Steps between C-alpha positions, in 0.01 A plus 500: 500500500478262204821330407552559129879434471770305683859624457779273601857559580714214361795406730385325813133518389459302179838320504813511706765668279669661805722190520632576156543879569711402814722247303566760233579776759713251700706414193558863437604555856733197485656645184559821691662316802238533774227291659132562422268307735128407475445745789664773288267401217197593702591862450450465139133392508289717285785723402609592145804354340725802532380572862579137576852534356561801717398305808722213392800740451430660835525160670828433323629858587572566131434793273500521111404753245166493317648318191651222699190452706287486191736224374467304827116533497499351148721215606271432795206502271671267248563248782151526621343450160707185459317369812147613392535343153499163678183564686179291444138489609589296808640806647166677527428536875219277652148618431598777260385336181153394635442853635605662163265250327214599737548870425504432132174304513339778706592776249733678739799669326843370584812730489859466592690776673864421544830679529647206301599587143486126433143460601369399162761238457436349828122478441570333167737243663233429754231447226261772640554808286166461329320528834606862549302788327784748570865484598684801647861446562810703608554625147166672486512727811721780625438452870571197728262367771396645737390739228174367370578559133539132405163394651313814377626437144378134535154611603505758210596233251212274594249795510434477874512765774758468764226478771358189317845334508649247735894464515677188606846572645781341712711810574450791723569745209231340296243503766560875553495552128152344491373709788654815341296424187168456693484133440424206720838336606517134570823379654652165406748389764570593852245705702744689709693614197182586296294648787394801295309281254125474530538121531794267505475128359812259523419404134233408251455139597163555667434847355187530286302777329225452763767561768621822322151634485439435867819695578400795287141514638639521851736782442 
């Protein structure tokens, strides 16, 4: 296999916006009168906004009609956007920028495949929007991960076959989505959690294109 495209998840891969999601969800839970812990927040990883709200309300033992839930999801997003508009390039995770630069110099297409509807805003705040050849966010797909739609669309937009694409993900649902799409799945994070991935790295600090090609050759 020749690597022609790399498709990146956003949260936990390029930057850590999970902390801002947590703070926004916690503020919503506080306003509803129940506690939402960091452990609870783990259940929301890689999950869409409305599905995350359902989990939050389940934890609080509360039920609301669709209109009220939509209002609460919008309120959470407003709080979250207040946090991300304060982001800066210092929040790019170690090694990510040098790896993206290496891919760019080598002519490998770079795409984003994220459930976040704020993905473009975050990349702008980080100062790396211009490095991406395609951006697929939650507003462009019908099905959440582990459905491969977000990654398949990313590959399509850069004109590359799924089998020529590598996905970088930090969540189980994202790894499964990459596998479901016939792509190479590289986990970023904990090996026991991401054990279905073809390879797991703890980050990009020592990750290079040479390393990626070695991984792909040995599959």
